[in-house]
C-alpha positions in Angstrom: 11.4 -28.5 -30.6 7.9 -28.6 -29.1 6.8 -26.5 -26.2 3.4 -26.2 -24.6 1.8 -23.8 -22.2 0.0 -25.0 -19.2 -3.7 -24.5 -19.0 -3.6 -24.6 -15.2 -0.6 -22.3 -15.0 -0.5 -20.1 -18.1 2.6 -18.3 -16.9 4.7 -21.3 -17.5 5.9 -22.8 -20.7 7.0 -26.5 -20.7 9.8 -27.8 -22.9 10.0 -31.5 -22.3 13.0 -32.3 -24.4 15.6 -30.6 -26.5 17.4 -33.0 -28.9 20.1 -31.9 -31.2 21.4 -33.9 -34.2 24.7 -35.5 -33.1 26.6 -33.9 -36.0 25.4 -30.4 -34.9 26.2 -30.7 -31.2 28.5 -28.3 -29.4 27.8 -25.6 -32.0 25.3 -23.5 -30.0 22.2 -24.9 -31.7 20.4 -25.9 -28.5 21.2 -22.6 -26.9 20.0 -20.6 -29.9 16.8 -22.5 -30.0 16.2 -22.1 -26.3 16.8 -18.3 -26.6 14.2 -18.2 -29.4 11.7 -20.1 -27.2 12.4 -17.8 -24.3 11.7 -14.7 -26.5 8.5 -16.2 -28.0 7.3 -17.3 -24.6 7.5 -13.8 -23.1 5.3 -12.6 -26.0 2.6 -15.0 -24.7 3.0 -13.7 -21.1 5.0 -16.7 -19.8 7.3 -15.9 -17.0 8.8 -19.3 -16.5 10.3 -21.9 -18.8 10.3 -25.5 -17.5 13.0 -27.8 -19.1 13.3 -31.4 -18.4 16.2 -33.8 -19.0 17.5 -37.0 -17.7 19.7 -36.7 -14.6 22.7 -38.2 -16.4 22.5 -35.7 -19.4 25.4 -33.6 -18.2 25.7 -31.8 -21.6 22.1 -30.5 -21.4 22.6 -29.4 -17.8 25.7 -27.4 -18.8 23.7 -25.7 -21.5 20.8 -24.8 -19.2 23.3 -23.5 -16.6 25.1 -21.3 -19.1 21.7 -19.8 -20.1 21.0 -18.9 -16.4 18.4 -21.5 -15.5 17.9 -22.8 -12.0 18.0 -26.5 -11.3 15.3 -28.4 -9.5 15.2 -32.1 -9.1 12.1 -34.2 -9.3 11.8 -37.6 -7.7 9.6 -40.2 -9.5 7.2 -41.9 -7.2 
């Protein structure tokens, strides 16, 4: 898992993708990793965590929702 902090908006941490090995899915691995990233990001003063996923990735969206994230849609130009 790779996350980066914005230079323009240092209060935000960006997590472009979370990928879990297919054999380890539905075991809470992604949720545990995201919680760890959330804790670490707050130590750096980040107040927002930005996650991205493909619109059709329903499993990812369910995980994010269970963790209390808000959903925002981006439209590619």
